[in-house]
Backbone as CSV, one residue per row, in Angstrom:
resi,resn,N_x,N_y,N_z,CA_x,CA_y,CA_z,C_x,C_y,C_z
1,MET,50.400,-4.520,128.486,50.538,-4.733,127.329,50.730,-6.339,126.531
2,ALA,49.701,-6.898,125.664,49.875,-8.382,125.250,51.282,-8.477,125.098
3,SER,51.575,-9.837,124.974,53.057,-10.334,124.835,52.957,-11.116,123.098
4,TYR,53.644,-10.941,122.575,53.778,-11.512,121.296,55.147,-12.028,120.922
5,PRO,55.529,-13.111,120.494,56.756,-13.730,120.105,57.534,-12.526,119.202
6,PRO,58.891,-12.699,119.320,59.791,-12.041,118.210,59.427,-12.481,116.819
7,LEU,60.141,-11.910,116.188,59.878,-11.751,114.659,60.948,-12.062,114.138
8,VAL,62.212,-11.540,114.674,63.217,-11.740,114.243,64.259,-11.494,115.309
9,SER,65.307,-11.745,115.098,66.653,-11.527,115.885,67.268,-10.631,115.382
10,PRO,67.279,-9.005,116.261,67.973,-8.000,116.255,69.554,-8.141,116.308
11,ALA,69.759,-7.387,114.783,71.735,-7.451,115.384,72.140,-6.173,115.512
12,LEU,71.244,-5.065,115.701,71.604,-3.790,116.110,70.642,-3.545,117.279
13,SER,71.248,-2.562,117.955,70.551,-2.354,119.236,69.400,-1.539,118.931
14,LYS,68.340,-1.464,119.531,66.939,-0.847,119.763,67.033,0.777,119.542
15,ALA,68.052,1.322,120.167,68.496,2.789,120.186,68.652,3.262,119.024
16,THR,70.022,2.247,118.210,70.468,2.629,116.905,69.506,2.759,116.114
17,VAL,68.591,1.732,116.014,67.392,1.855,115.039,66.447,2.868,115.047
18,LEU,65.830,2.841,116.437,65.076,4.098,116.924,65.951,5.577,115.915
19,GLU,67.165,5.911,116.333,68.016,6.959,116.058,67.707,6.834,114.630
20,MET,68.096,5.677,113.676,67.717,5.961,112.174,66.522,6.281,111.714
21,LEU,65.523,5.767,112.462,64.336,6.156,112.088,63.754,7.291,112.218
22,ARG,64.529,8.038,113.383,64.241,9.371,113.557,65.185,10.311,112.385
23,LEU,66.157,10.326,112.168,66.723,10.967,111.158,65.597,10.779,109.780
24,VAL,65.333,9.455,109.368,64.694,9.439,108.040,63.714,10.387,108.386
25,ASP,62.813,9.802,109.570,61.180,11.013,109.677,61.487,12.473,109.618
26,SER,62.878,12.962,110.124,62.953,14.336,110.093,63.451,14.606,108.910
27,TYR,63.438,14.129,107.824,63.617,14.642,106.014,62.750,14.105,105.586
28,MET,61.364,13.840,106.095,60.359,13.730,105.298,59.701,14.471,104.705
29,TYR,59.348,14.531,103.726,58.772,15.450,102.641,57.124,14.825,101.894
30,THR,56.599,15.954,101.746,55.659,15.410,100.651,55.908,16.153,99.684
31,SER,55.744,15.500,98.451,56.115,16.191,96.924,54.970,16.322,96.155
32,PHE,54.912,17.438,95.864,53.670,17.616,94.898,53.909,17.210,93.586
33,GLU,53.043,16.906,92.909,53.465,16.378,91.184,53.911,17.923,90.456
34,GLY,55.002,17.858,89.659,55.161,19.194,88.991,53.914,19.583,87.859
35,GLY,53.976,20.604,87.744,52.829,21.247,86.714,52.957,22.758,86.367
36,PHE,52.391,22.661,85.079,52.570,24.406,84.595,51.946,25.370,85.578
37,ILE,52.658,26.418,86.173,52.216,27.076,87.159,51.932,28.626,86.549
38,SER,51.852,28.698,85.312,51.289,30.167,84.809,51.411,30.030,83.104
39,ASP,50.685,30.882,82.826,50.308,30.806,81.276,51.827,31.036,80.447
40,GLN,52.529,31.247,81.415,53.871,31.297,80.568,54.621,29.602,80.254
41,GLY,54.064,28.944,81.213,54.693,27.865,80.868,55.678,27.271,81.711
42,ASN,56.046,28.332,82.882,56.863,27.985,83.880,56.873,26.289,84.731
43,HIS,57.798,25.723,84.885,57.560,24.414,85.462,58.418,24.671,86.606
44,ARG,57.635,23.800,87.628,58.237,23.911,89.045,57.740,22.546,89.977
45,MET,58.804,22.155,90.694,58.238,21.104,91.670,58.161,21.616,93.254
46,ALA,57.375,21.467,93.662,57.069,21.899,95.145,57.244,21.004,95.982
47,ARG,58.123,21.573,97.111,58.686,20.521,98.650,58.070,21.233,99.418
48,THR,57.408,20.492,100.519,57.185,21.551,101.522,57.048,20.521,102.590
49,PRO,57.267,20.317,104.067,57.240,19.799,105.200,56.165,19.207,105.119
50,LYS,55.959,18.094,105.668,54.320,17.377,105.794,53.869,18.081,107.223
51,THR,52.546,18.492,106.704,51.433,19.114,107.746,50.863,18.244,108.302
52,ALA,49.747,18.498,109.385,48.959,17.266,109.786,47.625,18.224,109.124
53,THR,46.772,17.452,108.937,45.235,17.672,108.519,44.431,17.523,110.117
54,PRO,43.433,18.493,109.939,43.206,18.481,110.947,42.314,17.663,111.301
55,SER,41.903,17.216,112.795,41.803,15.715,112.943,40.084,15.472,113.425
56,LYS,39.365,14.471,113.091,38.043,14.250,113.483,37.949,13.770,115.071
57,VAL,37.183,13.934,115.388,37.160,13.354,116.795,35.907,12.253,116.935
58,GLU,36.433,10.822,117.173,35.215,9.988,117.214,35.729,9.450,118.653
59,ALA,34.531,9.112,119.364,34.068,8.441,120.815,34.423,7.116,120.450
60,ILE,34.888,5.782,121.307,34.858,4.457,121.182,35.175,3.837,122.735
61,GLY,34.783,2.766,122.914,34.760,2.317,124.025,36.275,2.056,124.773
62,THR,36.115,2.131,125.906,37.994,2.096,126.929,38.670,0.920,126.032
63,ASP,38.103,-0.569,126.094,38.236,-1.362,125.746,38.747,-1.645,124.198
64,ASN,38.725,-0.679,123.326,38.816,-0.415,122.272,40.041,0.346,121.846
65,ILE,40.082,1.105,122.700,41.083,2.240,123.268,42.342,1.643,123.403
66,LYS,42.074,0.635,124.246,43.079,-0.185,125.133,43.762,-1.099,124.017
67,GLN,42.835,-1.858,123.159,43.448,-2.559,121.958,44.366,-1.918,121.125
68,LEU,43.846,-0.663,120.736,44.651,0.273,119.996,45.833,0.381,120.093
69,ARG,46.041,0.746,121.584,47.370,1.183,121.806,48.414,0.004,122.386
70,GLU,47.524,-1.059,122.212,48.362,-2.043,122.242,49.082,-2.334,120.642
71,LEU,48.131,-2.278,119.854,48.351,-2.979,118.686,49.398,-1.801,117.713
72,ILE,49.414,-0.637,118.427,50.032,0.641,117.784,51.381,0.507,118.250
73,ASP,51.720,0.187,119.347,52.826,-0.452,120.415,53.427,-1.515,119.556
74,ARG,52.555,-2.532,119.358,53.353,-3.726,118.712,53.451,-3.256,116.883
75,ARG,52.768,-2.308,116.548,53.469,-2.013,115.106,54.357,-1.186,115.176
76,ARG,54.852,-0.504,116.172,56.197,0.150,116.101,57.430,-0.572,116.529
77,GLU,57.238,-1.665,117.097,58.002,-2.804,117.333,58.586,-3.530,116.526
78,LEU,57.350,-3.974,115.489,57.782,-4.374,114.411,58.130,-3.624,112.981
79,ASP,58.139,-2.379,113.104,58.734,-1.473,112.381,60.397,-1.827,112.624
80,GLU,60.561,-1.245,114.001,61.809,-1.463,114.469,62.775,-2.748,113.953
81,GLU,61.994,-4.106,114.192,62.629,-4.949,114.371,62.878,-5.392,112.356
82,ILE,61.665,-4.798,111.638,61.949,-5.155,110.322,63.241,-4.342,109.805
83,GLU,63.420,-3.212,110.005,64.609,-2.321,109.745,66.048,-2.709,110.166
84,THR,65.941,-3.836,111.670,67.081,-4.167,112.296,67.155,-5.482,111.137
85,SER,66.106,-6.301,110.939,66.200,-7.411,110.333,66.887,-6.976,108.712
86,LYS,66.652,-6.032,108.119,66.911,-5.878,106.546,68.478,-5.472,106.923
87,ALA,69.189,-4.788,107.694,70.663,-4.317,108.037,71.212,-5.769,108.347
88,ALA,70.633,-6.734,108.857,71.373,-8.009,109.463,71.549,-8.917,107.869
89,ARG,70.385,-9.107,107.464,70.280,-9.576,106.233,71.508,-9.196,105.322
90,GLU,71.361,-8.060,105.284,72.302,-7.351,104.304,73.850,-7.817,104.458
91,LEU,74.412,-7.680,105.960,75.543,-8.172,106.551,75.728,-9.693,106.382
92,VAL,74.598,-10.820,106.258,74.941,-11.997,106.141,75.117,-12.227,104.494
93,ASP,74.394,-11.672,103.715,74.452,-12.120,102.207,75.812,-11.677,101.962
94,GLN,76.438,-10.012,102.339,77.702,-9.814,101.939,78.861,-11.298,102.697
95,GLN,78.381,-11.577,103.579,79.606,-12.799,103.896,79.606,-13.712,103.536
96,ILE,78.409,-14.237,102.897,77.897,-15.621,101.831,78.758,-15.240,100.463
97,THR,78.921,-13.731,100.096,79.077,-13.607,98.855,80.404,-13.625,98.981
98,LYS,81.049,-13.113,99.838,82.737,-13.177,100.539,83.239,-14.877,100.365
99,ILE,82.274,-15.532,100.991,82.741,-17.184,101.392,82.880,-17.606,99.781
100,ALA,81.790,-17.394,99.223,81.442,-18.214,97.771,82.692,-17.643,96.643
101,THR,82.898,-16.539,96.717,83.670,-16.086,95.617,85.184,-15.909,96.134
102,SER,85.552,-16.610,97.528,86.779,-16.835,97.964,87.823,-17.563,97.073
103,THR,87.040,-18.514,96.373,88.357,-19.317,95.511,88.687,-18.629,94.406
104,GLY,88.129,-17.801,93.840,88.460,-17.457,92.342,87.029,-16.792,91.571
105,GLN,87.042,-17.176,90.549,85.861,-16.842,89.649,85.014,-18.161,89.805
106,VAL,84.142,-18.223,90.491,83.475,-19.194,90.760,82.066,-19.249,89.656
107,PHE,82.117,-17.691,89.874,80.177,-17.816,88.950,80.945,-17.142,87.672
108,ASP,81.446,-17.822,86.664,82.323,-17.435,85.527,81.267,-16.506,84.586
109,ARG,79.862,-17.028,84.555,79.181,-16.352,83.375,78.684,-14.950,84.139
110,LEU,79.013,-14.580,85.625,78.665,-13.085,86.154,80.182,-12.431,86.215
111,ASN,80.178,-11.515,85.502,81.003,-10.225,85.925,80.597,-8.838,85.350
112,PRO,80.454,-7.843,86.221,79.538,-6.513,85.969,80.721,-6.015,85.183
113,ASP,82.221,-6.140,85.460,83.308,-5.517,85.057,83.265,-5.698,83.411
114,ALA,82.857,-7.049,83.060,82.874,-7.343,81.577,81.546,-7.159,81.005
115,GLY,80.291,-6.533,81.539,78.887,-6.579,81.232,78.734,-7.760,81.069
116,MET,78.853,-8.709,81.932,78.141,-9.929,81.715,77.268,-10.158,83.155
117,ALA,76.022,-10.280,82.863,74.599,-9.960,83.659,74.044,-11.344,83.839
118,GLY,73.167,-11.558,84.435,72.241,-12.679,84.555,72.053,-13.377,86.062
119,GLU,71.941,-14.727,85.981,72.119,-15.228,86.801,72.792,-16.810,86.237
120,GLN,73.527,-17.240,87.987,74.070,-18.120,87.301,73.831,-19.133,89.424
121,THR,73.483,-20.481,89.043,73.523,-21.173,89.755,74.823,-22.162,89.971
122,VAL,75.391,-22.418,91.439,76.584,-23.070,91.632,76.399,-24.058,92.944
123,GLU,77.008,-25.200,92.576,76.392,-26.166,93.977,78.311,-26.091,94.427
124,PHE,78.005,-25.838,95.850,79.514,-26.476,96.475,79.112,-27.206,97.346
125,ARG,80.393,-28.197,97.418,80.444,-29.421,97.655,81.843,-29.671,98.425
126,PRO,81.426,-30.367,99.786,82.675,-30.446,100.508,84.070,-31.397,99.694
127,HIS,85.319,-31.090,100.103,86.356,-31.557,99.422,86.297,-33.351,99.618
128,GLU,85.558,-33.700,101.075,85.509,-35.249,101.439,84.463,-35.699,100.892
129,GLY,83.444,-34.826,100.275,82.145,-35.577,99.714,81.018,-35.641,100.865
130,GLY,80.126,-35.520,100.229,78.683,-35.607,101.202,77.933,-34.312,100.278
131,PRO,76.583,-34.018,101.009,75.686,-33.019,100.342,76.285,-31.776,100.352
132,GLY,76.061,-31.114,99.416,76.314,-29.730,99.055,75.126,-28.448,99.379
133,ILE,76.026,-27.631,98.818,74.694,-26.002,99.240,74.855,-25.387,98.052
134,ARG,73.559,-25.355,97.292,73.495,-24.451,96.279,73.326,-23.221,96.162
135,LEU,74.056,-22.125,95.726,73.801,-20.698,95.845,73.470,-20.301,94.470
136,LYS,73.054,-19.111,94.140,72.868,-18.782,93.071,73.186,-17.061,92.885
137,GLY,73.995,-17.174,92.297,74.615,-15.660,91.949,73.759,-14.693,90.975
138,GLU,73.756,-13.427,90.965,73.091,-12.588,90.311,73.987,-11.263,89.939
139,VAL,73.727,-10.815,88.579,74.092,-9.284,88.258,73.296,-9.049,87.972
140,LYS,72.082,-7.765,88.408,71.461,-7.456,87.384,71.945,-5.682,86.673
141,LYS,70.908,-5.922,85.488,71.381,-4.937,84.644,70.677,-3.739,84.820
142,THR,71.182,-2.701,84.734,70.057,-1.496,84.541,70.379,-0.498,83.260
143,VAL,69.061,-0.540,82.426,69.614,0.415,81.380,68.762,1.502,81.421
144,LYS,69.711,2.911,81.105,68.906,4.296,81.076,69.222,4.987,79.723
145,TRP,68.051,5.505,79.276,67.985,5.931,77.998,68.316,7.526,77.972
146,THR,68.753,8.319,77.395,68.939,9.601,77.435,67.587,10.439,76.826
147,THR,66.587,10.752,77.108,65.549,11.213,76.663,65.671,12.304,75.403
148,ASP,66.038,13.659,75.862,66.264,14.119,74.686,67.195,13.787,73.583
149,ALA,68.068,12.984,73.686,68.530,12.524,72.661,67.666,11.573,71.924
150,LEU,66.845,10.747,72.348,65.955,9.984,71.706,64.884,10.756,70.865
151,LEU,64.649,11.951,71.901,63.514,12.655,71.248,63.947,13.559,69.805
152,GLY,65.227,13.810,69.964,65.784,14.421,68.563,65.851,13.108,67.538
153,VAL,66.103,12.002,67.487,66.101,10.799,66.615,64.251,10.844,66.195
154,ALA,63.542,10.580,67.250,62.300,10.251,67.060,61.813,11.354,65.921
155,ALA,62.143,12.768,66.447,61.962,13.951,65.519,61.562,13.916,63.869
156,GLY,63.246,13.035,63.770,62.923,12.882,61.979,62.782,11.399,61.726
157,MET,61.619,10.972,62.185,60.971,9.706,61.896,59.330,9.857,61.794
158,SER,58.783,9.079,61.155,57.389,9.161,61.049,56.910,8.749,62.394
159,TRP,55.568,8.835,62.304,54.771,8.599,63.659,55.135,7.122,63.929
160,ASP,54.402,6.388,62.740,54.550,4.823,62.886,55.813,4.376,62.996
161,GLN,57.055,4.983,62.676,57.809,4.514,62.910,58.507,4.461,64.230
162,ALA,58.313,5.873,64.647,58.368,6.384,65.976,57.956,5.405,67.218
163,ARG,56.701,4.984,66.829,55.673,4.052,67.896,56.299,2.609,67.854
164,GLU,57.037,2.176,66.359,57.667,1.026,66.694,58.733,0.709,67.015
165,ILE,59.459,1.479,67.069,60.993,1.576,67.682,60.826,1.914,69.111
166,PHE,60.438,2.807,69.404,60.428,3.581,70.871,58.997,3.205,71.873
167,LYS,59.129,3.131,73.216,58.094,2.839,74.227,57.692,4.353,74.643
168,ILE,56.426,4.703,74.101,56.161,5.930,74.066,55.023,5.962,74.984
169,ASP,55.207,6.823,76.231,54.200,6.357,77.235,53.577,8.068,77.960
170,PHE,52.281,8.553,77.550,52.297,10.010,77.579,51.324,9.729,79.403
171,SER,51.674,10.844,79.822,50.909,11.256,81.030,50.796,12.380,81.363
172,VAL,49.744,13.063,81.731,49.745,14.330,82.986,49.868,14.675,84.251
173,PRO,50.794,15.344,84.534,50.560,15.437,85.995,49.590,15.969,86.608
174,GLU,49.190,15.543,87.697,47.877,15.896,88.583,47.730,17.506,88.647
175,ALA,48.806,18.448,88.757,48.363,19.576,89.100,48.295,20.486,87.701
176,THR,48.902,19.525,86.478,48.611,20.484,84.941,47.267,19.928,84.786
177,TRP,46.483,18.576,84.896,45.327,18.182,84.668,44.306,18.858,85.622
178,LYS,44.550,19.262,86.956,43.497,20.468,87.322,43.271,21.662,86.630
179,ALA,44.398,21.866,86.222,44.223,23.391,85.257,43.281,23.093,83.916
180,ILE,44.142,22.095,83.772,42.955,21.818,82.573,41.697,21.593,82.623
181,ALA,41.146,20.639,83.521,39.839,20.889,83.725,39.279,22.071,84.010
182,GLU,40.219,23.134,84.621,39.221,24.230,84.757,39.146,25.165,83.627
183,GLY,39.762,24.589,81.844,39.726,25.141,81.051,41.233,25.796,80.620
184,ALA,42.163,25.788,81.170,43.408,26.490,80.582,44.093,25.290,80.085
185,TYR,45.183,25.813,79.168,45.937,25.177,77.717,45.356,24.778,77.049
186,VAL,44.307,23.983,76.858,44.049,23.340,75.799,42.307,23.796,75.300
187,THR,42.273,23.528,74.188,40.851,23.519,73.719,39.503,22.779,74.401
188,GLU,38.413,23.012,74.510,37.528,22.299,74.823,37.752,20.821,74.504
189,GLU,37.299,20.674,73.251,37.561,19.358,72.535,38.753,18.405,73.002
190,GLN,39.791,19.225,73.033,41.070,18.434,73.688,40.949,17.999,74.882
191,ARG,40.486,18.858,75.699,40.017,18.615,77.075,39.003,17.555,77.422
192,ARG,38.051,17.154,76.612,37.395,16.369,76.288,38.162,14.850,76.373
193,ALA,38.862,14.917,75.208,39.701,13.776,74.810,40.731,13.202,75.678
194,ILE,41.355,14.378,76.538,42.407,14.142,77.656,41.521,13.620,78.620
195,ALA,40.420,13.582,78.878,39.851,13.509,80.257,39.465,12.102,80.045
196,ALA,38.716,11.711,78.510,38.272,10.260,78.412,39.845,9.487,78.723
197,ALA,40.715,9.997,78.594,42.211,8.886,78.736,42.925,8.666,79.856
198,ARG,41.882,9.829,81.040,42.533,9.412,81.899,41.354,8.542,83.170
199,THR,41.896,7.617,83.783,41.474,6.320,84.521,42.020,6.488,85.908
200,VAL,41.168,6.669,87.316,41.524,7.069,88.240,41.461,5.596,89.237
201,LYS,42.067,4.911,89.902,41.755,3.782,90.542,42.124,4.138,92.246
202,TYR,41.292,4.005,93.017,41.604,4.099,94.768,41.878,2.936,95.308
203,ALA,42.798,3.054,96.233,43.053,1.838,97.104,42.104,1.637,98.320
204,PRO,42.130,0.436,98.700,41.095,0.054,99.883,41.440,1.314,101.296
205,LEU,40.287,1.453,101.957,40.926,2.306,103.359,41.863,1.554,103.943
206,ALA,42.967,2.791,104.351,43.956,1.722,105.219,43.627,2.837,106.549
207,VAL,44.156,1.973,107.612,44.042,2.929,108.897,45.197,2.868,109.526
208,ARG,46.001,3.599,109.872,47.461,3.598,110.663,47.487,4.326,111.819
209,PRO,48.474,4.559,112.217,48.601,5.712,113.790,49.099,7.045,112.607
210,ALA,48.763,7.903,113.338,48.632,9.336,112.580,49.853,10.172,113.301
């Protein structure tokens, strides 16, 4: 097999990472987009184990097979190194945060307990003088709204007022669209209008190990 230089310095054993990947893979599922499954309007999300699709057989040269096997092996190694590197970097970030905050509330404009979010850069300099180190602290803010409560508010507004205040983003689950395309749920005029609003984009072909 061809030799490649290592991209990272693993902090966990290879056996540990492989076991982690095996556990993740064993719980992988294919999620089907939820849609109406009967005329009574029942809604269900289906989750089934991943199943292999029938394989097509294609004959190629022996050299190509050898190169593909080497590349696939290298790809697996990179996957392992990436996962190991992520875990190692997280530990390093924790240590940096611990040292940077050991002297007190250095990042005084950031405090998640007080609802102070954003970014702040602080330069740390040695007591005896000399060049310092600039570190950036960050507290991210996540906002979640209760949809049902907002729908209740919007129901008492005009459409123009609701559009001005709320972010409204309509979509149709693919399972529901397939039923609509076959003539279910809506009139023909509505079906044509929904079809006109549907845009499909396809990603370039990507080939990976099966």
